[in-house]
C-alpha positions, 0 to 999 in steps of 0.5 A: 500500500503506498503512502498518502501525501498531504501537500499545501501551504501552511495552516491548510490542515496537513498535520491535523487532517493527516493525524486523523486520516492515519488513525482512520486507516490504521496507518502511521503518521509522519510529518517531515517538519517533525522529522527534521526537528527531531533529527536536528534537535532544533525548532524550525525557527532556530534552524532557519535563523542559524543556517537559513532556509536553504539549509533547512530545505536540504535537511528536509530533502534528506528526510524525504529521500528516506520515505520509500523505506518507511512503512506505508502511512500518511505523510504531511509535507512541509509547504515548501517541500514541493519546490525541490524536483527530487522531492516531487519525484519521490512523492509522485512515485510513492503514493497518492498526493492530496493538496489541501487548500484554504483562503488566504484570510483563513490561512492568516487567521489560523497562523495567528491563532496557532500557539506553535506558530512562532517555532514551527512557521518562521517568516519566509520573507520580510513582508507582512503575512498576507503579502507573504502568503499571496507571493508564496502561493503565486509560486507554489500553486502551479506546483501543487496543482501539477502534483495533486491527485486530489485537491480539497478546500479545507475552508469551513470544513471540520477535520472529520469532513476533510478526512471523509472526503479523502477516504471517499475519493481514495477508496 
């Protein structure tokens, strides 16, 4: 059984949906950001402040390279993991890809309300959050679209509703 990969921008529900989906399917749940933090002993913010985004992306790539050896499960990828061609090829060859989306305003509100936001989601640029979200999505959306086997808008939906939609389509 192949993996189920969850891709998308920050705060679109990859971790929350991924945990619930894994539980429903009786599969392990993997979060590539957590894997990087566990291996480096540093939060993403510490990692990025100390070594920069490029170094973080290399550590992330190292984790993603190992995915084919993992037991089949649900994998939440960091939002920018898809920027790397090797990462895209790895996930495309190893499972179904579900792209979770939400409106920019919802993403911003979720980022503001998440107590872990400071450590888990350091800024990607010097811009304010809305400008950063819009600019980043302009770059990533075509990549997400090209990769996705399934796209689900999480806007106004419960975690259970999103999981049910995924399960219905991926039967």
